[in-house]
C-alpha positions in Angstrom: 0.3 0.1 0.5 1.4 3.6 -0.7 0.1 6.4 1.7 0.3 10.2 0.5 0.4 12.9 2.5 -0.5 16.5 1.5 0.1 19.8 3.4 -2.3 22.3 2.5 -2.6 25.5 5.1 -5.2 23.9 8.4 -5.7 20.4 6.8 -4.0 17.1 5.8 -4.8 15.3 3.4 -3.8 11.1 3.5 -5.1 9.7 0.8 -4.0 5.5 1.2 -3.9 2.9 -2.1 -4.9 -0.5 -1.8 -6.0 -2.4 0.6 -6.3 -1.9 3.8 -5.8 -5.2 5.9 -4.4 -6.3 8.8 -0.5 -6.3 7.8 -1.4 -2.4 5.6 -4.1 -0.9 8.5 -0.6 -0.8 11.1 1.5 1.1 8.2 -1.9 3.6 8.3 -1.9 3.9 12.1 1.7 5.1 11.4 1.6 7.3 8.8 -1.4 9.5 10.6 0.3 9.8 15.0 2.9 12.9 13.7 -0.4 14.1 11.7 -2.9 13.8 15.0 0.6 14.4 16.4 0.9 18.1 14.7 -0.9 21.3 14.5 -3.0 20.8 11.7 -6.8 21.3 12.2 -8.2 19.7 9.8 -7.2 15.6 8.7 -9.3 14.6 6.1 -8.6 10.6 4.9 -8.9 10.3 1.4 -10.3 6.7 0.5 -10.1 7.2 -3.7 -7.9 4.3 -3.8 -8.8 1.4 -1.7 -11.5 -1.0 -2.5 -11.4 -3.0 0.5 -10.7 -2.7 4.2 -10.7 -5.0 6.8 -11.8 -4.2 10.4 -8.3 -3.2 12.0 -8.6 0.0 9.0 -12.1 0.4 10.4 -10.7 -0.1 13.3 -7.7 3.0 13.1 -10.0 5.3 10.9 -12.5 4.7 14.3 -9.1 5.8 16.3 -8.2 8.7 14.3 -11.7 10.0 14.8 -11.7 9.7 18.5 -7.9 11.5 19.0 -9.6 14.7 16.0 -12.4 14.6 19.1 -9.8 15.3 21.5 -7.5 17.4 20.1 -10.5 19.2 18.6 -9.8 18.8 15.6 -12.6 18.6 12.6 -11.8 14.6 11.3 -13.0 13.5 7.5 -13.2 10.9 5.2 -13.3 10.7 1.7 -13.9 9.1 -1.9 -15.6 5.5 -0.9 -15.5 3.3 -3.2 -18.8 0.7 -3.0 -16.7 -1.7 -1.3 -15.5 0.0 1.2 -19.1 2.2 2.2 -20.4 -0.8 2.9 -18.6 -1.7 5.1 -18.8 1.8 7.1 -23.0 1.0 6.6 -22.9 -1.7 8.2 -21.4 -1.1 10.8 -23.6 2.5 10.9 -20.5 4.0 11.2 -21.8 6.6 9.0 -23.3 8.5 11.3 -19.8 9.1 13.2 -17.8 9.2 10.2 -17.6 13.1 8.4 -18.5 11.6 5.1 -18.1 13.8 2.2 -17.8 12.7 -2.3 -14.4 13.5 -3.2 -12.0 15.6 -1.1 -12.7 19.2 -2.5 -16.0 18.9 -0.4 -14.0 17.6 2.5 -11.8 20.2 3.1 -15.1 22.7 3.3 -16.8 20.6 5.2 
């Protein structure tokens, strides 16, 4: 899995590409740690390059959301492919995540 990080003013966009399973969720968690500790005001996770995510990937997103809430940061996910969207909706996590169609919408959320 490839993970790109872009810093734009007070927002940071993290774009993982590839499936997120147990091993890859650890890599994503490690990539998110310095961002969550930074001064960024908004963390956007663009999942447009992710076709599959297991429960460990979902747990990583929930952990990031919790840390953002504790630090008064905004957490937004966007670009959900059908497979990932169905997992999030099945777990009813669409009620706790801010979900936008694309990164442009996420940056103005």
